[in-house]
C-alpha positions as CSV (number, residue, x, y, z in Angstrom):
1,M,-66.6,-46.6,-44.6
2,D,-64.5,-49.3,-46.2
3,A,-64.3,-47.2,-49.4
4,L,-63.0,-44.2,-47.4
5,I,-60.4,-46.4,-45.6
6,E,-59.3,-47.9,-48.9
7,T,-59.1,-44.4,-50.6
8,F,-57.0,-43.1,-47.7
9,A,-54.7,-46.1,-47.8
10,T,-54.2,-45.6,-51.5
11,L,-53.3,-41.9,-51.0
12,Q,-50.9,-42.7,-48.2
13,Q,-49.1,-45.4,-50.2
14,T,-48.9,-43.1,-53.3
15,L,-47.5,-40.2,-51.3
16,F,-45.1,-42.5,-49.5
17,E,-43.7,-44.1,-52.6
18,A,-43.5,-40.9,-54.7
19,W,-42.1,-38.4,-52.2
20,V,-41.5,-39.7,-48.7
21,Q,-39.6,-42.9,-49.3
22,P,-37.0,-41.3,-51.7
23,L,-36.5,-38.5,-49.3
24,V,-35.9,-40.9,-46.4
25,F,-33.4,-42.9,-48.4
26,G,-31.7,-39.7,-49.7
27,M,-31.1,-38.7,-46.1
28,G,-29.7,-42.0,-45.2
29,Q,-32.5,-42.9,-42.8
30,G,-33.8,-46.1,-44.3
31,H,-34.2,-47.6,-40.8
32,L,-37.0,-45.2,-40.2
33,L,-39.2,-46.3,-43.1
34,D,-42.0,-47.6,-40.8
35,K,-42.2,-44.2,-39.1
36,A,-42.0,-42.4,-42.4
37,F,-44.9,-44.4,-43.7
38,E,-46.9,-43.4,-40.6
39,G,-45.9,-39.8,-41.2
40,A,-47.1,-40.0,-44.8
41,G,-50.5,-40.9,-43.4
42,W,-50.5,-37.8,-41.1
43,L,-49.5,-35.7,-44.1
44,V,-52.4,-37.0,-46.2
45,V,-54.8,-36.2,-43.3
46,G,-53.3,-32.6,-43.1
47,L,-53.6,-32.1,-46.9
48,L,-57.2,-33.2,-46.9
49,Q,-58.0,-30.9,-44.0
50,I,-56.5,-27.9,-45.7
51,L,-58.5,-28.8,-48.9
52,I,-61.8,-28.8,-46.8
53,L,-60.8,-25.5,-45.2
54,L,-60.3,-23.9,-48.6
55,L,-63.3,-25.4,-50.4
56,V,-65.9,-25.6,-47.7
57,I,-65.3,-23.5,-44.5
58,G,-63.6,-20.6,-46.4
59,P,-66.6,-19.9,-48.6
60,L,-68.9,-20.1,-45.6
61,Q,-66.9,-17.4,-43.9
62,R,-67.3,-15.1,-46.8
63,F,-71.1,-15.6,-47.0
64,W,-71.9,-15.4,-43.3
65,P,-69.1,-13.6,-41.4
66,A,-69.5,-12.8,-37.7
67,E,-67.4,-9.6,-38.2
68,P,-65.7,-7.8,-41.1
69,V,-62.1,-8.7,-41.8
70,L,-60.1,-5.6,-40.8
71,T,-56.6,-7.1,-40.2
72,P,-55.9,-9.8,-42.9
73,K,-52.2,-9.8,-41.8
74,A,-53.2,-11.3,-38.5
75,I,-54.9,-14.1,-40.3
76,R,-51.9,-14.8,-42.5
77,V,-49.8,-15.5,-39.4
78,D,-52.4,-18.0,-38.2
79,V,-52.1,-19.7,-41.6
80,I,-48.4,-20.3,-40.8
81,Y,-49.4,-22.1,-37.6
82,T,-51.8,-24.3,-39.4
83,L,-49.3,-25.3,-42.1
84,I,-46.7,-26.1,-39.4
85,H,-49.1,-28.6,-37.8
86,R,-51.1,-29.9,-40.8
87,L,-48.0,-30.5,-43.0
88,G,-46.3,-32.5,-40.2
89,L,-43.5,-30.2,-39.2
90,F,-44.5,-30.2,-35.6
91,K,-44.9,-33.9,-35.5
92,L,-41.5,-34.3,-37.1
93,V,-39.8,-32.3,-34.4
94,M,-41.7,-34.2,-31.7
95,F,-40.5,-37.5,-33.3
96,F,-36.8,-36.5,-33.2
97,T,-37.0,-35.1,-29.7
98,L,-39.5,-37.0,-27.6
99,D,-40.6,-40.1,-29.4
100,Y,-37.6,-42.1,-28.4
101,G,-38.2,-41.3,-24.7
102,F,-41.9,-42.4,-25.1
103,E,-40.9,-45.7,-26.7
104,Q,-38.3,-46.4,-24.0
105,G,-40.7,-45.5,-21.2
106,W,-43.5,-47.8,-22.5
107,G,-41.0,-50.6,-23.2
108,L,-39.9,-50.3,-19.5
109,L,-43.4,-50.5,-18.3
110,R,-44.1,-53.5,-20.4
111,S,-41.0,-55.3,-19.1
112,M,-42.2,-54.5,-15.5
113,G,-45.4,-56.4,-16.3
114,W,-47.7,-53.4,-17.1
115,P,-50.6,-55.1,-18.9
116,T,-51.9,-54.2,-22.3
117,F,-55.3,-52.5,-21.8
118,H,-58.0,-51.6,-24.4
119,L,-60.9,-49.5,-23.1
120,D,-63.2,-50.8,-25.8
121,A,-62.7,-54.4,-24.6
122,V,-64.2,-53.6,-21.2
123,W,-67.7,-53.8,-22.7
124,P,-68.6,-57.0,-24.6
125,G,-69.2,-56.5,-28.3
126,V,-67.8,-53.0,-28.5
127,T,-64.5,-54.1,-29.9
128,D,-66.3,-55.8,-32.9
129,Q,-68.3,-52.6,-33.6
130,A,-65.8,-50.2,-35.2
131,L,-68.1,-47.2,-35.1
132,L,-69.2,-47.7,-31.5
133,S,-65.5,-48.1,-30.5
134,F,-64.6,-44.9,-32.3
135,V,-67.4,-43.0,-30.5
136,L,-66.3,-44.4,-27.2
137,Y,-62.8,-43.2,-27.6
138,L,-63.9,-39.9,-29.0
139,V,-66.0,-39.1,-25.9
140,V,-63.1,-40.1,-23.6
141,F,-60.6,-38.0,-25.4
142,D,-63.0,-35.0,-25.4
143,F,-63.5,-35.4,-21.7
144,V,-59.7,-35.2,-21.2
145,H,-59.5,-32.2,-23.6
146,Y,-62.1,-30.4,-21.5
147,W,-60.0,-30.6,-18.4
148,I,-56.8,-29.7,-20.2
149,H,-58.5,-26.6,-21.5
150,R,-59.8,-25.7,-18.1
151,A,-56.3,-26.1,-16.7
152,Q,-54.9,-23.8,-19.4
153,H,-57.2,-21.1,-18.0
154,Q,-57.0,-21.9,-14.3
155,S,-53.2,-22.1,-14.0
156,D,-51.5,-18.7,-14.2
157,T,-48.4,-20.4,-15.5
158,W,-50.1,-22.3,-18.3
159,W,-52.2,-19.3,-19.1
160,A,-49.0,-17.4,-19.9
161,L,-48.6,-19.7,-22.9
162,H,-52.3,-20.2,-23.7
163,A,-53.0,-16.5,-23.8
164,L,-51.4,-16.4,-27.2
165,H,-54.3,-18.4,-28.6
166,H,-56.8,-16.0,-27.2
167,S,-54.9,-12.9,-28.3
168,Q,-56.3,-13.2,-31.9
169,R,-58.6,-10.3,-32.4
170,Q,-59.5,-11.5,-35.9
171,M,-60.8,-15.0,-35.5
172,S,-60.9,-17.3,-38.6
173,M,-60.8,-20.9,-39.6
174,W,-57.0,-20.8,-39.3
175,S,-57.0,-19.7,-35.6
176,D,-57.2,-23.2,-34.0
177,N,-53.4,-23.9,-34.3
178,R,-52.4,-20.4,-33.1
179,N,-50.7,-21.7,-30.0
180,H,-47.3,-21.3,-28.3
181,L,-45.3,-24.4,-29.3
182,L,-44.6,-25.3,-25.7
183,D,-48.3,-25.3,-25.1
184,D,-48.7,-27.7,-28.0
185,V,-46.0,-29.9,-26.6
186,L,-47.7,-30.1,-23.2
187,R,-51.1,-31.0,-24.7
188,T,-49.6,-33.5,-27.1
189,V,-47.6,-35.3,-24.4
190,I,-50.8,-35.6,-22.2
191,M,-52.9,-36.9,-25.1
192,V,-50.3,-39.5,-26.2
193,V,-50.0,-40.8,-22.7
194,V,-53.8,-41.1,-22.4
195,A,-53.9,-42.8,-25.8
196,K,-51.3,-45.4,-24.7
197,A,-53.0,-45.9,-21.4
198,I,-56.5,-46.7,-22.8
199,G,-55.1,-48.7,-25.7
200,I,-56.6,-47.0,-28.7
201,A,-55.6,-48.4,-32.0
202,P,-53.3,-46.2,-34.1
203,G,-55.9,-45.9,-37.0
204,Q,-58.6,-44.8,-34.6
205,F,-56.3,-42.3,-32.9
206,V,-55.5,-40.7,-36.3
207,A,-59.2,-40.6,-37.2
208,I,-60.1,-39.0,-33.9
209,V,-57.3,-36.4,-34.1
210,A,-58.3,-35.5,-37.7
211,A,-62.0,-35.2,-36.8
212,T,-61.3,-33.1,-33.7
213,Q,-58.9,-30.7,-35.6
214,L,-61.4,-30.2,-38.5
215,S,-64.2,-29.5,-36.0
216,E,-62.0,-27.0,-34.2
217,N,-61.2,-25.2,-37.4
218,F,-64.9,-24.8,-38.0
219,Q,-65.5,-23.6,-34.4
220,H,-62.9,-20.9,-34.8
221,A,-64.2,-19.7,-38.2
222,N,-65.5,-16.2,-38.7
223,L,-69.0,-17.4,-38.9
224,R,-72.3,-16.0,-37.6
225,L,-73.7,-19.5,-37.1
226,W,-75.2,-21.6,-34.4
227,F,-76.9,-25.0,-34.4
228,G,-80.3,-24.2,-32.8
229,Q,-81.6,-24.9,-29.3
230,V,-81.1,-28.7,-29.6
231,G,-78.0,-28.8,-31.8
232,E,-76.1,-26.4,-29.5
233,R,-76.4,-29.0,-26.8
234,L,-75.0,-31.8,-29.0
235,W,-72.0,-30.3,-30.8
236,I,-70.0,-27.1,-30.3
237,S,-70.8,-24.4,-32.8
238,P,-68.8,-21.3,-34.0
239,R,-71.1,-19.2,-31.8
240,F,-70.6,-21.3,-28.7
241,H,-66.8,-21.2,-29.1
242,R,-66.6,-17.6,-30.1
243,L,-68.2,-16.7,-26.8
244,H,-65.3,-18.5,-25.1
245,H,-62.9,-16.2,-26.9
246,A,-65.0,-13.0,-26.0
247,I,-63.1,-10.3,-24.3
248,G,-63.7,-10.3,-20.5
249,L,-66.5,-12.8,-20.8
250,G,-65.7,-16.2,-22.2
251,H,-62.3,-16.9,-20.7
252,E,-61.5,-14.2,-18.1
253,S,-64.7,-13.4,-16.3
254,H,-65.1,-12.0,-12.8
255,G,-62.3,-9.4,-13.4
256,R,-59.6,-12.1,-13.6
257,H,-57.3,-13.0,-16.5
258,T,-57.3,-16.8,-15.8
259,L,-59.9,-18.0,-13.3
260,G,-63.5,-18.2,-14.4
261,G,-64.8,-18.3,-18.0
262,Y,-67.2,-20.4,-20.0
263,N,-67.4,-23.0,-22.8
264,F,-64.2,-24.9,-22.4
265,G,-65.5,-27.9,-24.4
266,V,-63.6,-29.0,-27.5
267,L,-66.2,-31.0,-29.4
268,L,-69.1,-31.7,-27.0
269,P,-70.8,-29.1,-24.8
270,W,-71.8,-31.9,-22.4
271,W,-68.9,-31.3,-20.0
272,D,-69.6,-27.6,-19.7
273,M,-73.2,-28.4,-19.0
274,L,-72.3,-31.1,-16.5
275,F,-69.7,-29.0,-14.6
276,G,-71.4,-25.6,-14.7
277,T,-69.2,-23.8,-17.2
278,V,-71.7,-23.5,-20.0
279,N,-73.0,-20.2,-21.6
280,F,-75.6,-20.5,-24.3
281,E,-76.2,-16.8,-24.8
282,Q,-76.9,-15.8,-28.4
283,R,-74.0,-13.3,-28.7
284,F,-71.2,-12.7,-31.2
285,E,-68.7,-10.6,-29.3
286,A,-65.3,-9.1,-30.1
287,T,-62.5,-11.5,-29.3
288,G,-59.1,-11.1,-27.7
289,V,-57.6,-10.7,-24.2
290,R,-58.7,-7.9,-21.8
291,D,-55.2,-6.5,-21.2
292,Q,-54.8,-6.0,-24.9
293,V,-57.7,-3.5,-24.8
294,E,-57.3,-2.0,-21.3
295,Q,-53.4,-1.9,-21.0
296,G,-52.3,-2.2,-24.6
297,R,-50.3,-5.4,-23.9
298,D,-48.3,-6.7,-26.9
299,Y,-48.8,-10.3,-27.8
300,G,-46.8,-10.1,-31.0
301,A,-47.7,-9.5,-34.6
302,G,-45.6,-12.2,-36.2
303,F,-44.9,-15.9,-35.5
304,W,-41.5,-15.4,-33.9
305,S,-42.5,-12.4,-31.8
306,Q,-45.5,-14.3,-30.5
307,Q,-43.4,-17.2,-29.5
308,R,-40.8,-15.0,-27.9
309,L,-43.3,-12.9,-25.9
310,G,-45.1,-16.1,-24.8
311,L,-41.8,-17.5,-23.4
312,M,-41.1,-14.2,-21.6
313,R,-44.6,-14.3,-20.0
314,L,-43.9,-17.9,-18.9
315,L,-40.5,-17.0,-17.4
316,R,-42.0,-14.2,-15.4
317,R,-44.5,-16.6,-14.0
318,A,-41.9,-19.2,-13.1
């Protein structure tokens, strides 16, 4: 673990000194060096994730596909979404639009006497055990993710945005980031607030986000793969999540487009098992949204058309 941390720190420092720092000074933003160094860390994470996608998950898709690739153009659009997020463009926009408000808000709470809280300090000894602390925060974040995901399906307004994610008929390892940007903003704001409230360390937060994103890439992959009777109940597999994307079954059951559905978990199937939304059927169904098939509804073929149509759906719901 120490070797991995040291390697990551070296990569972050190298990238910062070679590319990020000169760029920041060139833009006359030297006062943002601390934030730029943090951003370099996120960029290293994103580049490593893309490398794993290309070298590990990509070959698996070619060897054990769940379905033939009939529309490669649809996958190329998802690659654009992934690059926007993993190369830090989304985080950069969030920094210049919402970060200042977050800092001011938390500063105000601190000045009003809001205490500094760390969840892993509640149980004696956890703080001193890095791995145990990491697992604790990962489980808490996954619990929050589960309820966010259910809300995306059980709110007609939120579904207007989230439907874009489910409109992909050609699932692949790039599909995880196929979201409306407003949907991403909402989820990011919630998770940042939760992170601040439970006092997770910045390094742990980066590690949890990175692990979650990579696992979600794997879950969305075009893979005919499951983890067995026991493994399926410990970690979410491509089969488990593909069923969630299945037309008229996983996310819009009972004849509805939003209410109902199964397998909302992000990393752990435990929450679906606990709250009665689990489906362990051994099926690899076609993916998409029912009204694409039954009514020919257009969700957009390109990045900008998908964003525009998502916004129009939202405005009609408002």
